[in-house]
C-alpha positions in Angstrom: 113.5 106.3 128.3 114.6 104.8 124.9 112.8 106.0 121.9 113.0 103.8 118.8 111.8 105.3 115.5 111.4 102.8 112.6 111.8 104.0 109.0 109.4 102.7 106.4 109.1 103.5 102.7 106.1 102.2 100.7 105.1 100.0 103.5 108.6 98.4 103.7 110.6 98.7 106.9 114.2 99.6 106.1 115.8 100.7 109.3 115.5 102.4 112.8 117.1 104.8 115.2 117.3 104.2 119.0 118.0 107.1 121.3 118.2 107.4 125.0 118.7 105.1 128.1 115.9 102.9 129.2 116.4 103.7 132.8 114.8 100.4 133.8 117.8 99.4 135.9 121.3 100.4 136.9 124.0 100.5 134.3 125.2 96.9 133.6 122.0 95.5 135.3 119.3 96.9 132.9 117.7 93.9 131.4 115.6 96.0 129.0 118.7 97.8 127.7 120.5 94.4 127.3 117.5 93.1 125.4 117.5 96.0 122.9 121.2 95.8 122.4 121.1 92.0 121.8 118.2 92.2 119.3 119.8 95.2 117.5 123.0 93.3 117.0 121.2 90.1 115.9 119.7 92.2 113.1 123.0 93.8 112.1 124.7 90.4 112.0 122.0 88.5 110.3 121.7 91.1 107.4 125.4 91.4 107.0 126.6 87.8 107.4 123.6 85.5 106.8 122.0 87.5 104.0 125.3 88.9 102.7 123.9 92.3 102.3 125.2 95.8 103.2 123.9 97.3 106.4 124.8 100.7 107.7 125.0 101.2 111.4 126.4 103.7 113.8 126.7 103.4 117.5 127.3 106.7 119.5 127.5 105.7 123.0 128.2 109.2 124.2 125.0 110.5 122.6 123.2 107.2 123.4 122.2 106.9 119.8 122.1 103.9 117.5 121.1 104.1 113.8 120.6 100.9 111.6 119.6 100.9 108.1 119.8 98.6 104.9 119.2 99.5 101.3 118.7 95.7 100.7 115.2 96.1 102.1 114.1 98.3 99.2 113.3 97.4 95.5 115.2 100.4 94.1 118.4 99.1 95.7 118.0 95.2 95.7 116.9 93.1 92.8 116.5 89.9 94.7 113.0 89.8 96.0 113.7 87.1 98.6 116.6 89.1 100.1 114.4 92.3 100.3 111.6 90.3 102.0 114.1 88.8 104.5 115.8 92.0 105.3 112.7 94.1 105.7 111.1 91.2 107.7 113.8 91.5 110.3 113.1 95.2 110.8 109.4 94.6 110.9 109.8 91.7 113.4 111.8 94.0 115.6 109.1 96.7 115.4 106.4 94.2 116.4 108.7 92.8 119.2 109.3 96.2 120.7 105.5 97.1 120.5 105.0 93.9 122.6 107.6 95.1 125.1 105.9 98.5 125.5 102.9 96.7 127.1 105.1 95.9 130.1 107.8 98.5 129.8 105.9 101.5 128.4 107.4 103.8 130.9 110.8 103.0 129.7 110.3 102.4 125.9 108.6 104.3 123.2 108.2 103.1 119.5 107.2 105.1 116.5 107.2 104.7 112.7 108.3 107.4 110.3 107.4 107.1 106.6 110.4 108.3 104.6 112.6 107.5 101.7 116.0 106.0 102.2 118.5 108.5 103.3 
């Protein structure tokens, strides 16, 4: 099972951590794992390139752990309100997308939210 914990501060999503293998299919043929990987990289590339904002991410394949976060989502780090809205909106959209996926793949995917300040 893959567990995704989203980070939120003051109602604003600013990052997430994914751990574990979905186990939906064999390695290289797991469509759920592929979907999560593609959506994660879409967020990383969009924040970094399209929004020209810093994004921190770490992929540890050995520990099956991915952590993605961006200070640009939070007002204490980013002055541009539109940029904050766009960055946090990506994280929030991913949260809702994964919640939709749990309806069909709930045995393989768990989604939570953790309220905490940026680390």
